[in-house]
C-alpha positions in Angstrom: 45.0 -149.8 -69.2 42.8 -148.8 -66.3 40.4 -145.9 -67.1 41.6 -143.8 -64.3 45.2 -143.9 -65.6 44.0 -142.4 -68.9 42.3 -139.6 -67.0 45.2 -138.9 -64.7 48.0 -138.9 -67.2 46.3 -138.0 -70.5 48.0 -141.1 -71.9 46.3 -141.5 -75.2 46.8 -139.2 -78.2 44.7 -139.8 -81.3 47.4 -138.4 -83.7 50.5 -140.4 -82.8 48.5 -143.4 -81.3 51.4 -143.9 -78.9 51.2 -144.6 -75.2 53.0 -142.0 -73.0 53.2 -140.7 -69.4 53.8 -137.3 -68.0 57.0 -137.7 -66.1 56.1 -136.0 -62.9 57.7 -138.6 -60.7 60.0 -140.3 -63.3 58.2 -143.6 -62.8 56.4 -146.0 -65.1 54.3 -147.4 -62.2 50.8 -146.0 -61.8 50.5 -144.4 -58.4 46.8 -145.4 -58.2 46.9 -149.1 -59.1 50.5 -150.2 -59.5 49.9 -150.9 -63.2 53.4 -151.3 -64.9 53.7 -149.4 -68.2 57.2 -150.6 -69.0 56.2 -153.1 -71.7 53.4 -150.8 -73.0 55.9 -148.2 -74.1 57.5 -150.7 -76.4 54.2 -151.9 -77.9 52.1 -150.3 -80.7 48.8 -148.8 -79.6 46.8 -151.3 -81.6 48.2 -154.2 -79.6 47.9 -152.5 -76.2 45.7 -154.5 -73.9 44.5 -153.5 -70.4 45.5 -156.1 -67.8 42.7 -158.3 -66.5 40.4 -156.4 -64.1 40.9 -159.0 -61.4 44.6 -158.2 -61.3 44.1 -154.4 -60.9 44.2 -153.0 -57.4 42.0 -149.9 -57.8 42.8 -148.4 -54.4 46.2 -146.8 -53.9 48.5 -148.2 -51.2 47.9 -146.5 -47.8 51.5 -145.2 -47.8 50.9 -143.4 -51.1 47.3 -142.2 -50.6 48.2 -139.0 -48.7 50.9 -138.1 -51.2 48.5 -137.4 -54.0 47.8 -133.7 -54.0 45.1 -132.6 -56.5 46.7 -129.5 -57.9 45.6 -129.3 -61.5 42.5 -130.0 -63.6 43.9 -133.4 -64.5 44.6 -134.4 -61.0 41.1 -133.2 -60.0 39.6 -135.8 -62.3 41.7 -138.5 -60.6 40.9 -137.5 -57.1 37.4 -138.9 -57.3 38.8 -142.4 -58.0 40.7 -142.5 -54.8 37.8 -141.4 -52.6 35.3 -143.9 -51.3 32.2 -143.5 -53.4 29.9 -143.9 -50.3 29.6 -140.6 -48.4 27.4 -142.1 -45.6 28.8 -141.1 -42.2 29.4 -144.0 -39.7 26.7 -144.0 -37.0 29.3 -144.2 -34.2 31.0 -141.0 -35.5 27.7 -139.1 -35.5 26.9 -140.3 -32.0 30.1 -139.1 -30.5 29.9 -135.5 -31.9 28.8 -132.6 -29.7 28.8 -128.9 -30.5 28.1 -126.0 -28.2 27.7 -122.2 -28.8 28.3 -119.9 -25.9 26.2 -116.8 -25.7 26.1 -114.0 -23.1 25.9 -110.2 -22.5 29.4 -108.6 -22.7 31.7 -109.1 -19.7 29.8 -112.1 -18.4 33.0 -114.2 -18.7 32.2 -115.9 -21.9 35.7 -116.1 -23.4 37.2 -117.0 -20.0 34.6 -119.8 -19.8 35.6 -121.0 -23.3 39.3 -121.0 -22.2 38.5 -123.1 -19.1 36.5 -125.6 -21.1 39.5 -126.0 -23.4 41.7 -126.4 -20.3 39.6 -129.2 -18.8 39.0 -130.7 -22.2 42.8 -131.2 -22.5 43.1 -128.8 -25.4 45.2 -126.3 -23.5 47.9 -126.7 -20.9 47.3 -123.2 -19.5 44.2 -121.1 -19.9 44.1 -117.4 -20.8 41.7 -114.8 -19.4 40.6 -111.6 -21.1 41.0 -109.3 -18.1 44.4 -110.6 -16.9 47.8 -109.2 -17.8 50.8 -110.6 -19.5 51.0 -114.2 -20.6 47.7 -115.2 -19.1 45.8 -112.7 -21.2 46.7 -114.5 -24.4 43.4 -116.3 -25.0 43.0 -118.9 -27.7 39.6 -117.6 -29.0 40.3 -113.9 -29.0 43.3 -113.8 -31.4 42.6 -110.6 -33.5 44.7 -107.6 -32.6 41.6 -105.5 -31.8 40.2 -108.2 -29.6 43.4 -108.3 -27.6 43.5 -104.5 -27.3 39.8 -104.0 -26.3 39.3 -107.2 -24.3 36.1 -108.1 -26.2 35.2 -110.8 -28.8 34.7 -109.3 -32.3 34.4 -112.4 -34.3 33.0 -115.9 -33.6 35.7 -118.6 -33.3 35.6 -122.4 -33.4 37.6 -124.7 -31.1 37.5 -128.5 -31.6 38.9 -131.2 -29.3 38.5 -134.8 -28.2 37.1 -135.3 -24.6 36.9 -138.9 -23.5 35.1 -140.8 -26.3 33.5 -137.6 -27.6 34.5 -135.0 -30.1 33.5 -131.5 -29.0 33.2 -128.3 -31.1 32.9 -125.1 -29.1 31.8 -121.8 -30.8 32.8 -118.7 -28.9 30.5 -115.9 -30.0 30.8 -112.1 -29.7 28.7 -110.7 -26.8 28.8 -107.0 -28.0 25.5 -106.0 -29.7 27.4 -104.5 -32.6 28.5 -108.0 -33.6 25.3 -109.8 -33.0 25.0 -110.9 -36.6 28.2 -112.9 -36.2 26.7 -114.5 -33.2 23.5 -115.4 -35.1 25.6 -117.1 -37.8 27.4 -119.2 -35.2 24.1 -120.2 -33.7 23.0 -121.4 -37.1 25.8 -123.9 -37.0 25.1 -125.1 -33.4 23.1 -127.9 -32.0 23.3 -126.8 -28.4 23.8 -123.5 -26.6 24.8 -122.4 -23.2 23.5 -119.1 -21.8 26.1 -117.5 -19.6 24.8 -115.2 -16.9 26.7 -112.9 -14.5 25.6 -114.0 -11.0 25.5 -110.4 -9.7 23.4 -109.1 -12.7 21.2 -111.9 -13.8 19.5 -111.4 -17.2 20.9 -108.5 -19.3 19.7 -106.9 -22.6 22.0 -108.8 -25.0 21.2 -112.0 -23.2 17.5 -111.5 -23.8 18.1 -110.9 -27.5 20.3 -113.9 -28.0 17.8 -116.1 -26.0 15.1 -115.2 -28.6 17.5 -116.4 -31.4 18.0 -119.7 -29.6 14.3 -120.1 -29.1 13.6 -119.3 -32.8 16.1 -122.0 -33.7 14.7 -124.4 -31.1 18.1 -125.1 -29.6 18.5 -127.0 -26.3 19.6 -124.3 -23.9 21.9 -124.9 -20.9 22.3 -122.1 -18.3 25.6 -121.4 -16.5 25.5 -118.8 -13.8 29.1 -117.5 -13.7 31.2 -115.4 -11.3 29.9 -117.0 -8.1 33.3 -116.1 -6.6 31.9 -112.6 -6.3 28.8 -111.3 -4.4 25.8 -112.7 -6.2 22.1 -112.7 -6.5 20.2 -115.4 -4.7 20.0 -118.6 -6.9 16.2 -118.7 -6.4 16.0 -115.1 -7.6 17.9 -116.0 -10.8 15.6 -119.0 -11.4 12.5 -116.8 -10.9 13.9 -114.2 -13.3 14.5 -116.7 -16.1 11.1 -118.3 -15.7 9.2 -115.0 -15.5 10.9 -113.3 -18.4 11.5 -116.2 -20.8 8.8 -118.6 -19.7 11.6 -121.2 -19.4 11.6 -123.6 -16.5 15.1 -124.4 -15.0 16.3 -127.5 -13.3 19.4 -127.0 -11.0 22.1 -129.6 -11.7 24.9 -127.8 -9.8 23.7 -125.8 -6.7 26.1 -123.3 -5.2 27.4 -123.3 -1.6 27.9 -119.7 -0.7 29.1 -116.8 -3.0 31.9 -114.2 -3.1 34.7 -115.0 -0.6 32.5 -117.7 1.0 32.0 -119.6 -2.2 33.0 -123.2 -1.2 31.8 -125.3 -4.0 28.7 -126.9 -5.5 26.2 -129.7 -4.9 25.8 -132.1 -7.8 22.1 -132.9 -7.5 22.3 -135.7 -10.1 24.4 -138.0 -7.8 24.1 -136.1 -4.4 27.8 -135.4 -4.1 29.3 -132.1 -2.9 32.4 -130.8 -4.8 34.5 -128.5 -2.6 37.2 -126.4 -4.4 40.5 -125.0 -3.2 41.4 -121.6 -4.6 44.7 -121.9 -6.4 46.4 -121.0 -9.6 43.7 -119.6 -11.9 45.5 -120.8 -15.0 45.5 -124.4 -13.9 42.8 -126.9 -12.9 41.3 -126.4 -9.5 41.9 -128.9 -6.7 38.6 -130.7 -5.9 37.4 -132.7 -2.9 34.3 -134.8 -3.3 32.1 -135.6 -0.2 28.8 -137.5 -0.4 25.9 -135.5 0.8 24.9 -138.2 3.3 28.3 -137.9 5.1 27.2 -135.0 7.1 30.0 -135.1 9.7 32.7 -134.9 7.1 30.8 -132.3 5.1 30.3 -130.0 8.0 34.0 -130.2 8.9 35.1 -129.5 5.3 32.7 -126.6 4.7 33.7 -125.1 8.1 30.9 -122.6 8.1 27.8 -123.4 10.1 25.5 -121.0 8.3 26.5 -122.4 4.8 26.2 -126.0 6.0 22.7 -125.5 7.4 21.6 -123.6 4.3 22.9 -126.4 2.1 20.8 -129.0 3.9 17.7 -126.7 3.6 18.3 -126.1 -0.1 18.6 -129.7 -0.8 15.3 -130.6 0.8 13.5 -127.6 -0.7 14.7 -128.2 -4.2 13.7 -131.9 -4.0 10.1 -130.9 -3.0 9.5 -127.9 -5.2 11.4 -128.4 -8.5 9.8 -130.5 -11.3 12.0 -133.5 -12.3 14.4 -133.2 -15.2 12.8 -134.1 -18.5 15.3 -134.5 -21.4 12.5 -134.4 -24.0 11.5 -130.9 -22.7 15.2 -129.9 -22.6 15.6 -130.9 -26.3 12.4 -129.0 -27.1 13.8 -125.8 -25.4 11.1 -125.9 -22.7 13.4 -126.7 -19.7 17.0 -125.6 -19.1 19.5 -127.5 -17.0 21.0 -124.9 -14.6 24.6 -124.8 -13.3 26.4 -122.5 -10.9 30.2 -121.9 -10.8 33.1 -119.6 -11.5 35.1 -119.8 -14.7 37.8 -117.5 -13.4 38.6 -119.7 -10.4 37.7 -123.0 -12.3 34.9 -123.9 -9.9 32.3 -126.1 -11.6 33.7 -125.9 -15.1 34.7 -129.5 -15.5 31.4 -130.7 -13.9 29.5 -128.6 -16.5 31.6 -130.1 -19.3 30.9 -133.6 -18.1 27.2 -133.0 -17.8 26.9 -131.3 -21.1 28.6 -134.3 -22.8 26.1 -136.6 -21.2 23.0 -134.5 -21.8 23.7 -132.5 -25.0 22.2 -133.6 -28.2 24.1 -135.2 -31.0 24.1 -133.5 -34.5 20.7 -132.7 -35.8 19.4 -132.7 -39.4 18.4 -129.5 -41.3 15.6 -128.6 -43.5 16.7 -128.0 -47.1 15.4 -127.4 -50.6 16.3 -130.1 -53.1 16.4 -129.8 -56.9 17.5 -132.2 -59.6 20.7 -131.0 -61.2 19.9 -130.3 -64.9 22.2 -128.7 -67.5 21.8 -126.6 -70.6 18.5 -125.5 -71.9 16.6 -127.5 -69.4 18.4 -125.8 -66.6 17.4 -122.4 -67.9 13.8 -123.5 -68.2 13.8 -124.9 -64.7 15.4 -121.7 -63.3 12.7 -119.5 -65.0 10.0 -121.8 -63.6 11.4 -121.6 -60.1 11.8 -117.8 -60.2 8.1 -117.5 -60.9 7.2 -119.7 -58.0 7.2 -117.7 -54.8 7.2 -120.8 -52.6 10.2 -122.4 -54.3 12.7 -121.1 -51.7 10.9 -122.8 -48.8 13.0 -125.5 -47.3 10.7 -128.6 -47.0 12.9 -131.7 -46.9 14.9 -132.9 -43.9 18.5 -133.8 -44.5 19.5 -136.1 -41.6 23.1 -136.7 -40.5 23.0 -140.2 -41.9 21.9 -139.0 -45.3 23.6 -140.9 -48.1 25.3 -137.8 -49.5 27.6 -135.2 -48.1 26.2 -131.7 -47.4 27.2 -128.7 -45.4 26.7 -124.9 -45.3 29.0 -121.9 -45.0 28.2 -120.0 -41.8 31.3 -117.8 -41.7 34.2 -116.6 -43.8 37.5 -115.2 -42.5 40.4 -113.5 -44.3 44.0 -113.2 -43.1 44.0 -115.9 -40.4 47.6 -116.1 -41.5 48.6 -112.6 -42.4 51.8 -113.8 -44.1 49.8 -115.7 -46.7 46.7 -113.5 -47.1 44.6 -116.6 -46.9 40.8 -116.8 -47.0 38.9 -119.5 -45.2 35.2 -120.6 -45.3 33.8 -122.3 -42.2 31.7 -125.3 -43.2 29.2 -126.9 -40.7 28.8 -130.5 -41.9 25.2 -131.5 -41.9 25.3 -135.0 -43.5 27.7 -137.6 -44.8 31.4 -137.8 -44.5 33.9 -135.2 -45.7 36.9 -136.7 -47.4 39.9 -134.8 -48.5 40.0 -134.4 -52.3 36.3 -134.9 -52.7 34.3 -133.0 -55.3 31.2 -131.1 -54.3 28.5 -129.1 -56.0 27.7 -125.5 -55.0 24.1 -124.3 -54.5 24.7 -121.0 -56.4 26.9 -122.3 -59.2 25.9 -123.6 -62.6 24.5 -127.2 -62.7 27.3 -129.7 -63.1 30.1 -127.4 -61.8 32.2 -129.1 -59.2 34.7 -127.9 -56.7 37.6 -130.0 -55.5 38.1 -129.7 -51.8 41.8 -130.4 -51.9 42.6 -129.0 -48.5 40.6 -128.7 -45.3 41.6 -127.9 -41.7 40.2 -128.4 -38.3 40.0 -125.1 -36.4 41.3 -124.1 -33.0 40.9 -120.3 -32.8 43.5 -119.0 -35.3 45.4 -122.3 -35.3 44.7 -124.9 -38.0 45.5 -128.5 -38.7 45.0 -130.5 -41.9 42.1 -133.0 -41.8 41.5 -136.0 -43.9 37.9 -136.9 -42.9 35.2 -135.1 -40.9 31.6 -136.0 -40.0 28.2 -134.4 -39.2 28.5 -131.8 -36.4 32.1 -131.0 -37.3 33.2 -127.5 -38.4 36.0 -127.5 -41.0 37.8 -124.7 -42.8 38.3 -124.8 -46.5 40.3 -122.5 -48.7 38.0 -119.9 -50.2 39.2 -118.4 -53.5 36.1 -116.1 -53.4 33.5 -118.6 -54.7 31.9 -119.4 -51.3 29.7 -116.9 -49.4 27.9 -117.0 -46.1 24.8 -119.2 -46.4 26.1 -121.2 -49.4 25.5 -125.0 -49.5 28.1 -127.6 -50.6 26.9 -131.1 -51.5 27.6 -134.3 -53.4 25.2 -136.3 -55.6 23.0 -135.6 -58.5 20.5 -133.6 -56.5 21.2 -129.9 -55.8 20.8 -129.2 -52.1 20.4 -125.7 -50.5 19.9 -125.0 -46.9 18.1 -121.8 -45.9 20.3 -118.8 -46.2 21.4 -117.0 -43.0 19.5 -113.7 -42.8 21.0 -110.2 -42.6 19.3 -107.9 -40.2 18.4 -104.2 -40.6 21.5 -102.0 -40.1 21.2 -98.8 -38.1 24.4 -97.1 -39.2 25.3 -96.0 -42.7 28.4 -94.4 -44.2 30.2 -93.9 -47.5 33.7 -95.3 -47.5 36.4 -93.9 -49.8 40.0 -94.5 -50.5 42.0 -91.3 -50.0 45.1 -92.6 -51.8 44.7 -93.6 -55.5 48.0 -95.5 -55.4 46.6 -98.1 -53.1 43.5 -98.7 -55.2 44.0 -102.5 -55.7 44.8 -103.2 -52.0 41.8 -101.1 -50.9 39.5 -102.9 -53.3 40.8 -106.3 -52.2 40.5 -105.4 -48.5 36.9 -104.2 -48.9 35.9 -107.2 -51.0 37.2 -109.7 -48.5 35.9 -107.9 -45.4 32.4 -107.7 -47.0 32.6 -111.4 -47.8 33.1 -112.0 -44.1 29.9 -110.2 -43.3 31.8 -107.7 -41.2 29.4 -105.1 -42.5 26.8 -105.0 -45.3 27.4 -103.2 -48.6 24.8 -101.1 -50.5 25.1 -99.2 -53.8 23.0 -96.9 -55.8 20.6 -98.6 -58.2 22.2 -100.1 -61.3 25.7 -99.3 -59.9 27.9 -102.2 -61.0 30.9 -101.1 -58.9 32.0 -97.8 -60.2 30.0 -95.6 -57.8 30.4 -94.8 -54.1 30.1 -97.7 -51.8 27.8 -97.5 -48.8 28.7 -99.5 -45.7 25.8 -100.5 -43.5 26.3 -101.8 -39.9 24.4 -102.6 -36.7 26.7 -100.5 -34.6 29.5 -97.9 -34.9 32.1 -100.4 -33.7 31.7 -102.4 -36.9 32.9 -99.4 -38.9 35.9 -99.0 -36.6 36.8 -102.7 -37.0 36.7 -102.4 -40.8 38.9 -99.3 -40.8 41.4 -100.9 -38.4 41.6 -104.1 -40.3 42.1 -102.2 -43.6 45.0 -100.4 -42.0 46.6 -103.4 -40.2 46.0 -106.2 -42.7 45.9 -104.4 -46.1 48.1 -101.4 -45.3 45.5 -98.9 -46.6 43.8 -95.8 -45.2 40.1 -95.1 -45.5 37.7 -92.2 -45.1 34.2 -92.6 -43.7 31.3 -90.2 -44.2 28.2 -90.9 -42.2 24.8 -90.8 -43.8 21.8 -89.6 -41.8 19.6 -92.7 -42.0 18.8 -95.0 -39.1 17.3 -98.2 -40.5 16.8 -100.2 -43.7 13.9 -102.2 -45.1 14.1 -104.7 -48.0 11.3 -104.3 -50.5 10.2 -107.9 -51.3 7.7 -106.5 -53.7 10.6 -105.9 -56.2 11.7 -103.0 -58.3 8.3 -102.6 -60.0 6.7 -101.9 -56.6 9.4 -99.5 -55.7 9.1 -97.6 -59.0 5.3 -97.3 -58.5 5.7 -95.9 -55.0 8.4 -93.5 -56.1 6.3 -92.3 -59.1 3.4 -91.7 -56.7 5.6 -89.6 -54.5 5.4 -92.0 -51.6 9.2 -92.3 -51.1 10.1 -88.6 -50.6 13.0 -88.3 -48.2 13.8 -92.0 -48.5 17.0 -93.3 -50.1 16.6 -96.1 -52.6 19.6 -98.4 -53.0 20.4 -102.0 -53.8 22.1 -104.8 -51.9 24.7 -107.3 -53.3 22.0 -109.3 -55.0 20.6 -106.1 -56.7 17.4 -106.3 -54.6 15.8 -103.0 -53.6 16.5 -101.6 -50.2 14.9 -98.4 -48.7 16.8 -96.3 -46.1 14.7 -94.4 -43.6 15.5 -91.6 -41.2 13.3 -92.8 -38.4 11.0 -95.7 -37.3 7.8 -93.7 -37.8 8.4 -93.1 -41.5 9.3 -96.8 -42.1 6.1 -97.9 -40.2 4.0 -95.4 -42.1 5.2 -96.5 -45.6 4.9 -100.2 -44.7 1.3 -99.6 -43.5 0.2 -97.5 -46.5 2.0 -99.1 -49.3 1.6 -102.8 -48.5 2.5 -103.9 -52.0 6.1 -103.0 -51.2 6.3 -105.9 -48.7 8.9 -104.2 -46.5 10.9 -106.5 -44.3 13.6 -105.7 -41.7 15.8 -108.6 -42.8 16.8 -110.5 -45.9 18.0 -113.9 -46.9 20.4 -114.6 -49.8 18.9 -116.6 -52.6 19.1 -120.4 -52.1 19.8 -121.1 -55.8 21.1 -119.0 -58.7 
């Protein structure tokens, strides 16, 4: 009998020494290899012989492969036998992946831009818009009730679609500063970013902050100047602003012809063709007429504005003389940014941007990681103790490329209640290397050595909509069911080596409040809601030292709006009320020196007026009332090693 049959059906019993099946399908034919048990049931165990290996088909028939659902521990064992042992991703699949995170200051048209990219990508028949009414307001990326009510993005969302020969993943991020941590997590999963600017305002505060994150991650950055259908700054002024403030050289790809009511279209400088747009239905694709730049007579007639026509000719000549040529190596290094002008609301220039991005954007990149050999038992404890004493152990020093022989990916977001009827929880996984295959077994960076998780179900994501997926490749984002084991920053992997990508940091909160349940009868629902929302990273949780869960819970957030979202979601999704009591502290610092250093400073009277708490990893956190006090303690008590951010441990 084939080995996998024994594992799947627990067919051998040492006491009776008889051959038997679990009659789940009332069949004596093995679903995996078509081995016929009919004669075996009538034969004593001693005379049972496995059929010759040459006659065994070890792969299930294609029609039956998808019917095997690993639901129990026994089926988990069998699932590995139906999965291809090689996890190497095909080069052609890696090459055709593109992903893009969209960043901007609030109200720059980011979500509308996302909707129009989906429209031109063929993923939507009709695009929504945040600031419109009725049916058109129903955007795909802003699906939470508070997002619909307030007209802002609260949570990062992922949309995936095929465009030509490419597979595109778009990450729509929150623009509001109170939700900047969610944006940072999304950028951790991105290989490219587009910075969306309001043509009338240029660079704004949140744009500046997010640009620094992109620069820190060395992401290729595209720039799209939006809302050209309204009165706008001069294109030259916007270019100068970007170069002076960011030290980032821009190269105009699409150059605008007019602005506001006189916005006619754009010049594609890559092929010297003018694209003229007709204002029409904002929900549908714009009508476009293409005129070669050297056909001046036709162009003058179509523009029908002498001033704009003359200015277009002057701009073309001036740009050709003054602007440095496009250098894709510098673009990939984040030193030069392709620049586009258009209007997402009126669909001007959106498809052109999508086409250029698909041509110019980078394919999935590798990630630095820390690799350890998986060891069990006493050796595992000894290795863990040795690692804990090595302060450099958590440094990622090995590059995991997309064509690495094993599967790896990291959790950059978790979400509860995407389907309120089922109270589901989803972990968003960015695949870094190898092929994901439904039913595969993976290790977990923070679990015990040897422990495996069966990824029986996975979905591709399209806002709140999901579709089951059988395979996925580097650059893809998939959602897997999360029973509570997976947290933001965790790594999943296959193979005998334990892989951990650097954790996604949490930044210093500026708002603190106790949260309490005013109704004891809803205790379980309240605890469940808090637990799941904290797992999402909606806010951070702090507790008094040595509090294992019985004491008051302190919520910590970047902005007040995060508290409002937590309370609103507790009410709408978990049907519980909550009371919040603000605490008079304004910033937090993690003490990397550890509890011994904190105890020393406290005993010496250096922490008077400072609240000492612990984070979810039981690491010391100091809460300060003002910047001056925090700076003073950091300067005088250097052994505390105070930091304004923290990373989760790579291994446990």
